[in-house]
N, C-alpha and C positions, 0 to 999 in steps of 0.2 A: 523540576520534574514533579509530575503529579503523584499524589498518594495512591498506592495500590488498592486501598480499600475504598469502596463506594460507601454510601451511608447505610444505616440500619434500615432494613425493610420493615414491612408492617408486622411481621411475626417475631421481630427481634433478632433475626439472623443477620450476620454480616456477609455481604457478597464480596468475594475477592475477584478482581478483574486483573488479568495479567496484561501488562503493558506490551505493546508490540515490539519485537526485536528488529533492529535495523537490518541485520544480516539475513534474517528469514524473509523480510520484506523484499530485499534485493534478489534473493534466490527465486522467490515466487514471481517477481516481475520478469526475471529471465525466462522462466518456464512458460508463463502465459502473460502477455502484455496486459497491464492493468491489475493483475491479481495482487501485486504488492501493495497497491493503493487501497484495494478492498480490504486486505489484511490489516492495514493501518487505520481503517475506519472511514476511508474516503470513497464511498460507493460511486458517486457521480464522476469523480475524477478517474476512477478505475475504468468506468464505462467509456469515458471520453478518450482515455489513452488507448483502450482496446480498439475503438473505432478508428482513431487517427493512425495508429500503427498498422492496422489491417489494411487501411486504404494506402498507406505508404508502401507496404509490401506489394500490394496489388498493382499500384501505379508503376513502380520501379524499385529495385532492391535497395539502392543506396539511401533514399529518404526513409524507408522502413527501418533499416539498420540504425540510422542516426536517431530517429524518433524512439526506437527501442532502447538505445543506450541512454538517452535523456530520461526516459521513463524509469529505467532501473535506478538511475542516480536520484531522481526526485522521490521515488518510493523509499529509498534508503534514507534520504534527508527527512522526509515526513515522519517516518517511524522513529528516527533518532530524536527529533524534536518532541515527539509525543511521549517518549519515555525510555527508549532503550536502544 
């Protein structure tokens, strides 16, 4: 697990960065496809999942649901590996 503290910045202050929560990432991914990935710091992955799931729902419901479930699971795993 990474340290929660980034390094000292130029003026001597310590910046604290909260590590992403796996549960929050999963909930965000359920609400909006790709948002859990964005929350975990993976912007391009989030955009890719959003586009793929949107196309899956547009094409037919079953592929969209399957892709959405996979997206929620991967967002959870990424956030869990990142720190929380």
